[in-house]
Phi, psi and omega in degrees: 000146177275124179298153178296150181293149173092352178241104180292132185273071175209153178282136179224128175241101177272335182221177167296159179252118359282157179276176185297322179291322175296319179298320179296316180291328179292325175297320176295321177301314182296332180276340187246336188249143178307138178293347175290344176264105185266167173228130182284327181217100189280058167255133187261120190272138175245337176212154178200151176175160184065244175238022188236138169250126179257122182265176187287352174265003180085005174285148178239112185258143173282133187258109173252024184235329180054035181058038188060060172070022181269313186270055181302319180271005184104165184280344183211051182299130187305318181293325177293312181301314183298314182292321180295315180300318179294319182290320178299323179291331180279300174189151183262337186190143165223341189080112184300331180287346180257294177232102188286176184210161190293327187300321178299312181298320181295321177295315179300318178298319179295317179296318179297329179282319191275328185290159187300144175099148180252015177284168177290133185232162169226156177228154171224141187252145182221194188257329187214165178300317179299320179295322177297316179297315178306314183288327175298320177295316177303314182297316181298317180293319179295319184289319185268339187073011178251167185244327190289139176237130181254126176238178189241155169305146178071006182288151167226124181230002176138183188241003173282173186300311180295317183286335171294325176297325178283330181288141186268338191268130181288296182265130003262011196276325189244344191305118175067018180256358183284179003285155184256171180301148183266179180060037173245130182233145185239139179232160180297146176269146173285098189241089191306315185298326184249014179290129190305323183261011176104155184299331181295334180264355192298312186301308183292312185291321180294320179293317179297321179292319177302309181298315182295318182291319178296318180298314187280323190259340184238308186095123182303321184290348178260353189267119178282316186203154166250127179247131183214142169274122181304325163231122184292141185267270182303332179294347175127023180056046181281122180257114179294157181299154178304133178091343183296312182298322179296321179293321177297317180298316180296317180297318178301313181298319181295337184248014178066026181255137180278141174260119175258118175265115175275097181255030183296320178265332185271343189282170176061059168079354187302321187261010179099355169232168177301320177221149185297330177299332181299332185302325181246011179069025180277134180245103179286160175284323178226143178227131177257137180225155176190222176039261187290000187294330193225028172061024177113349176270152185285114178203145178212167183206155163241127177236137181195182180303137187303317183291332177283311181297325183276358178288340180284138180296154180301130183090355182283343178240149176147201183155151187305313186260353185303124183072036177309139186298327179291317177296322178296320177299318178298319180297318179296322176291322179293315180296320176301318178295316180301321179288311185296323184260007179048061184290335170303317177294322178298320177297321178293324177295320178296319177300317182295328177280321190282311192297317177301322178293320178295323179290326174297319177297320180296324177290328182278326183238096185299346179283356164278102186280331185208142172243128184205173179124186181206142180063229178258034175232087191232158184203160168233139177255130187253139183225151178275333180227101185303328180291314180275347181059040180289121182301139182237084179292327182295316178295320179301314179295321181293317179296316180296320179297320178294322176297316180301315182297332181268004176090027177238121180276115177235159181236149172255167181196188175101143177304326181260007178068024187241028181238131168264123181248146184236121184225060182296148172299146181286356175271358184287136177284157184299324183294329175287325174300314181296317179295320178298321178292326174298316178297319179299316178298318178296324179294320177296316182300324181283330188269330187280000000 
């Protein structure tokens, strides 16, 4: 991809990170914004594009976060900018439920074409990933006449009441916010690195445990849907063993249970395919998308089998801002960019550059217990005792802090807070990837 004009694709440190102007603005933030809204790296950005974030002190940081997998096509992709500018000039809002517009329909058509499966599909648009998940659950319950929803350990599905019930991690997502929605059941995730009898047994044993627990604790006839992230996001970029997702999908189909694939973080080229389910040929009944769908504007969707989506009564789905025309224009520009620049291949190229370096780091620093991920969705899990695999959140925080100080934006994740996750925009040039990995190695050398 060609970087946007005016932003030189190189790291620049004019001040300490954060700089004085960012520190001043952060003080204003603390005085004006709820303390419940945290910031991982308080540098205040004024421009961004390619693989660079430019802050108000003139520092240029390498971006390995993409706004948590949102700016997949970059922060200012030309096709997104052009379409958004044109749409803003035409109109910003009418509410699709009142007086509709073509952009919503065009996004739905694109989603129906791009998502896994060649069956007839329908889509509905919303504002955020959590909202998409909430509506997928509504649709599943309406379609099946059942109530129970099965989710997995280490899952993250959002911050609303229902999605907090689906999310597995207490701090900071669920703590003191209950009681949560009912008829939510949790089963173990197929987590190869931490499977008790070893990764080789994970696929079979995790599937058998999943089936047994749903049968005994929920009942297949009571289960409306199973919701799973094909690669778990906030839970630590956990990649289930090959074939596991396909077995879950087959079991759901055999029992009249809908499979909801939460592709909010994995979707839109991030993992080297258009959607992570494509990697194993899995076709979910419902798929939720958001994040990378619209180049940074708030948009989300549920796409699914026509008969399932149409089971909801007229007026049962919607929302004032869902499928806002400006966000839809951005999505059309982002999808056009993904196709024109073959971003699935770009994600695979990033994996080919990134993973060997991460494995070299793991060989050099044994406290990197695991290297995993796919495409441009990669992670390392850090442990204090490689034999016992004791999670090391303190080391993870220290390495990330050192990266921040050197001008590299990194994110942490994991149920135990001991995972460094890497989500570079697919617009980032290779030399910035290499420089970022050099900074990461220096951060490990300083922290270990």
